[in-house]
C-alpha positions in Angstrom: -28.4 48.1 59.6 -26.2 49.9 57.1 -23.2 48.1 58.6 -25.0 44.8 58.3 -25.9 45.4 54.7 -22.2 46.3 53.9 -21.0 43.1 55.5 -23.5 41.0 53.5 -22.5 42.8 50.3 -18.8 42.1 51.0 -19.5 38.4 51.6 -21.5 38.2 48.4 -18.7 39.9 46.4 -16.1 37.5 48.0 -18.3 34.5 47.2 -18.8 35.7 43.6 -15.0 36.0 43.3 -14.3 32.6 44.8 -17.0 30.6 43.0 -15.4 30.6 39.5 -12.1 29.5 41.0 -13.9 26.7 42.9 -15.7 25.6 39.7 -12.5 25.6 37.8 -10.8 23.6 40.4 -13.6 21.1 40.4 -13.6 21.0 36.7 -9.8 20.3 36.6 -10.2 17.7 39.3 -13.1 16.0 37.4 -11.1 16.1 34.2 -8.2 14.4 35.9 -10.5 11.9 37.4 -12.2 11.1 34.1 -8.8 10.9 32.4 -7.5 8.6 35.1 -10.7 6.4 34.9 -10.4 6.3 31.1 -6.8 5.3 31.3 -7.6 2.6 33.9 -10.5 1.3 31.8 -8.5 1.2 28.6 -5.4 -0.5 30.1 -6.8 -4.0 30.0 -7.8 -3.6 26.3 -4.6 -2.0 25.1 -2.2 -4.0 27.2 -3.8 -7.3 27.9 -6.7 -8.0 25.6 -5.9 -6.4 22.3 -3.9 -8.6 19.9 -0.6 -7.2 18.6 1.0 -7.7 15.2 3.2 -10.3 16.7 0.4 -12.6 18.0 -0.3 -16.1 16.6 -3.4 -14.6 14.9 -1.3 -12.4 12.7 1.2 -15.2 12.0 -1.5 -17.6 11.0 -3.1 -15.3 8.4 -3.0 -16.2 4.7 -0.2 -14.6 2.8 1.0 -14.1 -0.8 0.2 -11.9 -3.8 -2.7 -13.9 -5.1 -4.5 -13.6 -1.7 -5.5 -10.1 -2.8 -7.9 -11.5 -5.4 -9.8 -13.6 -2.8 -13.3 -12.1 -2.2 -13.8 -10.2 1.0 -17.0 -12.0 1.9 -19.2 -14.9 0.9 -18.4 -18.6 0.4 -15.2 -17.8 -1.6 -13.7 -15.5 1.1 -11.2 -16.8 3.6 -13.9 -16.9 6.3 -16.2 -18.7 4.0 -13.7 -21.3 2.9 -12.8 -21.9 6.6 -16.3 -23.3 7.1 -16.2 -25.8 4.3 -14.2 -29.0 3.7 -11.4 -28.4 1.2 -12.9 -29.7 -2.1 -16.1 -27.6 -1.4 -14.0 -24.6 -0.4 -12.0 -24.8 -3.6 -15.1 -24.9 -5.7 -16.0 -21.5 -4.4 -12.7 -20.0 -5.6 -12.9 -19.1 -9.3 -9.1 -19.3 -9.7 -9.2 -23.0 -8.8 -12.0 -24.1 -11.2 -9.7 -26.3 -13.4 -8.4 -28.1 -10.2 -12.0 -28.6 -9.0 -13.0 -30.1 -12.4 -10.0 -32.4 -12.3 -10.9 -33.5 -8.7 -14.4 -34.3 -9.8 -13.2 -36.1 -12.9 -11.0 -38.3 -10.7 -13.8 -39.0 -8.2 -11.8 -37.5 -5.3 -14.3 -35.0 -3.9 -15.5 -37.2 -1.1 -11.9 -38.4 -0.4 -10.6 -34.9 0.1 -13.7 -33.6 1.9 -13.7 -36.5 4.4 -10.0 -36.5 5.1 -8.8 -34.8 8.3 -5.9 -32.5 9.0 -4.4 -32.5 5.5 -2.5 -30.0 3.4 -3.4 -29.4 -0.2 -1.1 -27.7 -2.7 -3.7 -26.3 -5.1 -2.6 -25.3 -8.6 -4.3 -22.3 -10.1 -6.0 -22.2 -13.5 -2.9 -20.5 -14.8 -0.8 -23.4 -13.5 -2.8 -25.9 -15.5 -2.6 -23.6 -18.5 1.1 -24.0 -18.6 0.5 -27.7 -19.6 0.1 -28.1 -23.4 -3.6 -28.6 -24.0 -3.1 -32.0 -25.7 -1.2 -33.3 -22.7 -3.7 -31.9 -20.2 -6.6 -33.5 -22.1 -4.7 -36.8 -22.1 -4.3 -36.6 -18.3 -7.9 -35.7 -17.7 -9.0 -38.7 -19.8 -6.8 -41.1 -17.8 -8.4 -41.4 -14.4 -5.5 -43.4 -12.9 -2.9 -40.9 -14.1 -5.0 -38.0 -13.0 -5.5 -39.5 -9.5 -1.8 -40.1 -9.3 -1.1 -36.4 -10.0 -3.8 -35.0 -7.8 -3.0 -37.1 -4.7 0.7 -36.0 -5.1 -0.5 -32.5 -4.2 -1.9 -33.7 -0.8 0.1 -34.3 2.4 -1.5 -36.2 5.3 -0.9 -33.5 7.9 -1.5 -29.8 8.3 1.7 -27.9 7.5 2.6 -24.5 8.9 4.7 -22.0 7.0 7.5 -22.7 9.4 7.5 -26.4 8.4 7.8 -25.3 4.7 11.1 -23.5 5.3 13.1 -26.6 4.6 10.8 -29.6 4.5 10.4 -33.0 2.9 6.9 -34.6 3.0 5.3 -37.8 1.9 2.2 -37.3 -0.2 -1.0 -39.4 -0.4 0.4 -40.6 -3.7 3.3 -42.0 -1.6 5.9 -39.8 -3.5 7.9 -37.1 -1.7 7.8 -33.4 -2.3 10.2 -30.8 -0.9 9.6 -27.2 0.2 11.9 -24.3 1.1 11.7 -20.6 1.7 10.9 -18.2 4.5 8.6 -15.2 5.3 6.1 -15.1 2.5 8.2 -16.7 -0.2 8.1 -20.5 -0.6 8.7 -22.9 -3.4 7.7 -26.6 -3.8 10.0 -29.0 -5.6 12.2 -26.0 -6.6 9.8 -25.0 -9.3 6.3 -24.2 -8.1 5.8 -21.0 -6.1 3.3 -20.5 -3.3 1.2 -17.5 -4.4 -1.4 -17.6 -1.6 -0.5 -19.7 1.4 -1.8 -20.8 4.8 -5.5 -20.7 3.7 -7.7 -22.5 6.2 -10.6 -24.8 5.3 -12.6 -26.9 7.7 -10.3 -29.9 7.3 -7.2 -28.7 5.5 -4.6 -26.0 5.1 -4.3 -24.9 1.5 -1.2 -23.5 -0.3 -2.2 -22.2 -3.7 0.7 -22.7 -6.2 1.5 -21.4 -9.7 2.7 -24.7 -11.2 1.3 -28.2 -11.3 3.4 -30.7 -9.3 4.4 -33.8 -11.2 5.3 -37.0 -9.3 8.5 -38.8 -10.4 
């Protein structure tokens, strides 16, 4: 009996000594398994599904210093403007209030909102402020002249930044405007700078500019 008890005690001691090692081994194995499973699960996201900085999504984003002043949410945000036709979208941007008033004065709201796949070079309030007040008042009072100027800011196709690098385009006014630049720096007619470009609306791409464009 004493010998049997001694053998049982020895087995118990050996088991007690081996058990922590077994648990540690299982734990390490489980950790490896979980790490492997996590790596396999994350692979499609990081390598296949997740967009990188070089994707078209990043390239199509609005750009320029004035874009920082666009609201983060609401109707005046980039997401909000993308849902509305261009004249309505512009009316939700406080920096374009003079342009919106001019468009209404010329009776062009429906024309712009109903057009498809156009580009609008939209002068800011500061751009209009560069025009002497007496001259601006004269333009606003002359519907034909105002329409001529405003339609000169519209091109009948959606233009990408790449197309602006060295471009010449016919406007709805039938005059031609030229663009040049690269990256995030573009000018129109060698005088007006794009300050927030590639802004999407429901029917147009908008390039906000710092100087009013005048047809020849």
